[in-house]
C-alpha positions, 0 to 999 in steps of 0.5 A: 714141344710147347707152342711158343708165342701162343696167345701173344698180343699184336703189341708184342710186334710193336714192341719189338719192332720199336726196340730193334728200330732204336738199337738200329738206327739211334747209334748210327744217327749219334755217330753222324752227329758227332761227325757232323759236328767236330765240337761234339766229338770231343777227346778224352784219353783215359787208359784205365777206363778203356782197360776196364771197358774192353776187359768187361765186353770181353768177359762178357762175351766169353761167358756167353761163348762158354754157356752157348758152346756147352749147350751146343755140344750137349744138344749136338746143335749146329746153330747154337755151335756157330753162336758160340764161335761168334761170341768167341771170336769177339772175346778173344780179341777183345781180350787182346785189344784190352792189352793194347791199353798203354800204361796198363799192362803194356808200357807202350802201344802195340799195333797187333792188340790195338786192331784186335777188336776190329778184327774180331768183331769183323770175323764174327760176322761170319759166324753170325751169319752161318749160325742162321742157315737151317740145316738137318739130318746128317748135314747138321751132324757134319756141320757141328763137326766142322764148327768144332774144327773152326772153333779150334782154328780160331783159337789157334789164330788168336794165340799166333795173333798174340805171339806175332803181335808180342813180337812185332813181326809181320803182318801185325808190325805196323805203326802203332799210330795206324792202329784201331782203324778198320779198312772200308773193304773189311767193314762193308761185308761185316756190316751186310753179314751182320744185316743179314744174320740179324734179319735171320734171327728176327724171323726166327723170333716171329715163329718162336718169340723168345726174347733171347732171340730178340736180344741177339737180333739187337746185338748183331745191329749194334755190332754192325753199327760199331764196325761203322763207327770203327772205319769213321771214328778218331781215336780217343774221341767220342766217336771212337768210345762209341764203338766200344760202348756199342760193343758192351751194349751188344753182348750186355743185351744177350747176357741179360736176356739169357740170364731171364730165360729159364734155366733148363734148356736155357738155350733152346730158342736157338735150336735147329728144327732137327733138335727140337722136333726131328727124328732119329734111330737111337738105342735107349737103355733102362735099368732099375732095381728088382726088389727096390720097393721091398727094400724101402720098406724094410730100410730107412731113407738114409739107408736107401739113399746110401744105396742108391748113390753107391749104385748110380755112382758106379752105373753112370759112368759106365754108360757115359764112357760109351757116349750115352746120354742119361736122360733121367733118374727117377727113384731107382730107374736110369734112362740112357739114350744112345745117338740122340745127337745123330752122331753115333752110328754105332749106337746099338753096340754102345747100348749093348756094351754099356748094358754089360758094363753097368751090370759088371760095375754094380755087380762088384758093388752087390757083391759087397752088399748081399742084401741089397737089390740087383739092377735089370737092364733093358735095351731097345733100338728103333725111331723116335721123336727128339723134342724139347718138352714143357715150358718154364718151370719144367723143360727138358730135351727128350725122346719120345716114341714106341722105342722108348715105351718098349725099351722099358717094358723089356727091362721089366722082363730081364732078370736081376743081373741080365741085360735084355735086348729087342730083335731090332737091337740084336739085328745090329749086334752081329756075333753077339751071344744070347738066350732067347726069351721067346716072343714075350708078352709086353704090357700095352703091346698087342703083339708079343715081340722077340727078346733076348738076354745078352750074354757076351759081345765078340770084343768081350 
C-alpha cells in the first residue's frame, strides 16, 4: 500500500489542530454566550425553515450511510460498517424529526417525532465509538456480521418509533410541550463517546493523513456539542437553532471531504489494518480465451467487442453467484477471488463450482458460435496479502502473492473448455473427480507442481 502522508509538512499538523480547535470550541462558546445573554438568544419560529434544515441534514446523512455501507459490505470492513450505522442512526431519526414540524406534514406537534433527533444523535455516538476499535482476523469477520444485525435492529427500531409516535402510544406519548429536550443523563455519555471517537479518528489521521478522517473527527466534535445544546437550549430560540445547524454542518463536512476524495476506494482511509494489509487464505480463479489473439487479428474491433460482451455476460454472473469477487477484467482475461473478506471458509469449493459453471455457461455461448475461442480456467488456493495499491488516479483493493501468480500459470496449461486446479485446491475438494496432469513446468517456478483437470464435484 502506498505510504500515506510521506513528505507532508509539519504545517499540516498546525492546520489540522487549528481546524479542530475551531470545530471543538467555537460552537460551545457561541452557545454559552447565548445562554449568558438572553437578549441575544432571540426567538424565531419558522416552520418551513426548520423542516428543510432538518430534512437536508437527514438527506446528507442518508447518502453517507449508503455510500459507506456499500463500501463496507464490498470490502467486509467492520470499522466502516459501524461508521455507516452511525450515519444511518442520525439520518433515520432526523427524517422523523422533520415530520414533527407543525403545519408542514403534520397538523399538530408530535412528541415522538420531536425527540427523534436527540435520540438518534445520542444513539449514533455508540456506533461512532464502536467504529474506532481495531479488530483483525476472524474477530473482524464476526464484527461485520454483528454490525449487520445491529443495522437491522436499528431500522426496525426506527419503524417502531414512527408507528408508536403516530399512534400516540407509550413511551412516546409525552405532551408535545416536553419535546425536543435531551436528559442530562443521556447527553453526558453521548458527549463523552463522541469525544472518544473524535480522539480515535484524529489518531488515525495522524498515521494515514487522509482529509476524510479529519472531517469525521470534526463531525464528531460538532455532534457532541449539538448534544450539549439540546440540553441547554430553548425551543425556537437561537440556541435551539444552533444544534440543528451543527448537525447539518457535521454531515456537510464529511460529505465534502468524501466528494473530494478520489472515487476509487473512496473510503479506504477508514479501513481496518486487516482490510488493507492483512493476510488470508483464498482461492483465485483465472480465465481467458484460448486463441483470442488469432481471433482478434482476423476480426474487426466491433466483432471482438461483441464476442467479449457475450462471453463475460455469461461468465460473470455464475462466478458472482458462488460468492466470487471480480478483481479485474483485462482484455479477455478474468480474475476472481474467493474469501477475500475472510468470510468464506469453503472458498476452494466455491471456486471449483464457479469454474465448472463458467465452462458450462460459456460453452452454451460457444455452441452458437463455433468460430469463437473457448475459455480455459485455472484455480489455485493459498495465502495472499490483501492490500490497497496505488494512489489518486489509480487505486485498487486487490490481492498479492505467489498464490495469485501460480493460479495464472495453471490457467495457462488448461485446455479450451477445461478447469485446471492445483494440488492445494484439490486437497480441499474431497470426492472431486480429476484427471492428473502430473508435475507441470510453470513459468517462473523453480519446481514443477502437480496440477489436475477438474472433471466433476460430488454435488454435481
